Every structure is written in C-alpha cells, then in structure tokens.
C-alpha positions, 0 to 999 in steps of 0.5 A: 519526490526525492530531496538530496541535501549536501550540507557543507559540514559533510566534507568538513567545511562551514557555510550558510545553509542555502537553497539547493545548488545545481549539483544537489539537484542533479544528484537528486534527479539521478537517484530519483531516476534510479529508483523510479523504475521499481516504484509500484503503480499508483493503483497498487500503492496510491501514496505520495512518496517523499525521500530526503537524503541528508548527506552527513559525511562524504568521501565517495559517491553520495548519490549512489549511497542515496540510491541504496539508502532510498531503496532500504528506507522505502522497503523499511517504510512498507513500500512494495518496490518491484525489485532491489536497486543499488548503485556504484561509482566507477573511476578511471586512470588513463595514460596513453593506451593503458588504463585502469578502471576503479570500483567505488571511487573515493573523493581523491580518486574522483578528483584526480582521476579521469572519469566518474561513471555512476551506474545504478540498477537491479539484478535484471538491468540498469535503471540510471547512468551518469558519466563525467569525464575529464578526457576527450572520450573513452573507447568501447573496451573501457566502457565494457570493462567499466560496466562489467565491473559495475555489475559485479559490484552492484550484485555484491551490494544487492546481496548485502542489502538483501541480507538486511531487508529482503522484502517490504515491511508491513505498513505500521498500524498507526500509519495513514492507510488507503485502499482502492477497489472496484464495485459493480456500478449497480452498487454505487447507489447503495453505498452513497444512499439517499442524499449521501446518507449512507456514505456519510454514516460510513465516514462518521462511524469509521473515521475514514474518508470514503470516495467513490466515482461513476466507474465504481472505483472506491478509495478509502483513506484512514488516519490508521489501519483500524479506521480504514479497515472499519470502513472497508468492513461496512462497505463489504457488508453493503455490497455483499449479496445474500447467500442461500443456506448461509447463517447470519447474525441479524437484528430484529427490526419489526414484529408482525403477527405472522413473524418478524423482519430481521436485518442481516445485511445493511439495507437487507431485511428478510422475513422470519415466518412464525413457523420458522421461529421454533420447532414448537408451535409459536402463538405470539411472536412478541412473546419470544422476540423483540425489536432490537434483539440479536438473533442467528438466522439462516437464509433458506430461500427467496420468495419473489425476491424477498428473503426467507429466514429460519431460526428453529433449527439453529442454536439460540440460547436466548430464544430457548430460555424465553420459550420455556 
C-alpha cells in the first residue's frame, strides 16, 4: 500500500484536512506502480508493506519525489528491493516547430509549460510513465529527446541515492520477523505432535507463532528476531536427522541395568550401553549417571534403527569425577 498525502500547507495554503482527492489517488498509484516492479516476491519477503508519503513542501514533482523517497525508506527499513528506482518530471515549451525539453520542472514550468511527463525507473528500464499535455500532441522527436534526457537525469539521481544507501539494511532486531521454509512431508507429524502438543510447546517456549500446512511449508512469525530464531532452532532440532560419528549434547532420560537412554534430539533417544560409558569397567550405571544429567555423547551406529551412543572416548569431567 502506498498512501500519498498532499496537504494544503505544502503549497502555502490553508484548508480543512479531508479525504484523498483524485490528484492524490492518481499520484499515489503512479508512485506505487513505479516501485511495485522491484518489490521482492511474497515468498522471499512475506510482509505487508505500507508507505505513507507526506508532502511537506512542493515546488516540483512531488510524485517523483515520492518514488525516490519510497525506495530509500524501504531500503532503510530492510526491504530487499531488486533494483534501485528513481523518478524525474520532464517539461516542454513549444512554439510552432521549435521546442525545448525541460528537466526536473518547477511548479511555474509545470503551470506555464506545455507538458508534464513523469518518468520513473531503474538503470535497466522504465517502471512507470505518466504524461499530461496542454497541446494537441507531440511528435517522435520530442518524445525521443524527453526520454533520453529523463534517462540521463534518472541515472544521476540513482548515483546520488546509491552513495547514501547502496543495499538494504538489516531488519531491526526488535522488528516483527518472519521466515518461511519447506520440510519433508514425513516431518509434519513430528512438528505438530499428538493433538498438536509439539507445535504448541514450540510456540509457548519461543513466544513465536508457528503455522504449517499439508505441503510441508512452515511459517514462523515473531514479535522480534529473537522469538522467531528461538522457534527456528527448536524446529531445526526436531527435523534434524542423527548423523553417524557426530557428537551431541544429550540428557539422560532413563537408567537401566544395561546402560542409559540419552535424548540427543527432540523425540530421538539413543542407547548408551554400559560398555560404552567408560574405558574402565562399570558395575552400576546409576553410580555414574543419573536421570536429567547432561552428557556429551557420540553416535557410533544403528542397531535395527535404534541409535547406539558412546561416552567413554569423550572428555566428560563430571563423569570422571564420579568414577574416581
């Protein structure tokens, strides 16, 4: 959405604030068209974007100023636009066969001249045009000169804008954040959980809103980046597949005579056999491990789909103290 406001005071007049008139709606639509072509796809940037252009003074093309200001404000806000866009208003003074094309016309040149030709675009081409003429028409020569001069002016403006802001800024850490990504369909049940228990716990723990559809597309919304990232980290652990020979920070969830079950990923427990606890003989598992204890283990293999873990070759100061 682009809202263009042209209050009376910007041209030294007074008047009651009212709803937008045709001129304001038209100028807003022109600026919106100029910018729309460089907005990122919704999948890449799924935000609702609203720009308000409040004209505080006008002695030239406020709609083309809106195009330039809109681009810079979106870049400053962190919107990843695909290309820089600027606009310029071209004028015309014509007397018989003689004519002069004016660049960046002032209010008087617009009022007294024969043409108001607004041209907006990027380095690669034009994104929006609008022409108002007070004569019967223009010929190809006038149009060619107007477009050529407009391009030269546009390139100059883009160069100056690039000196100020050449790439989008990072989103503010306290700005609402969102991210979309795909997971395999067989992971949907793991993320949702029985009766929605898992997805509810993700939202409660992170403070973010998590949505998943039947295709495996996940949308994560957070009031700030920290909440969004917390939810993403939890989901990453849920969908992560255990890797052979990888070291994990786990939690002992159950002690048995022949070892201990250790949770290394959400919903994924592996067996730490009594023979893999220490290089020394372990007689009693409960003497060296306890439920809830944090241990660093290595995934050394699979036995009929069950994970086999090892502790004895890893440094674990807590365990060494207990074994002495």
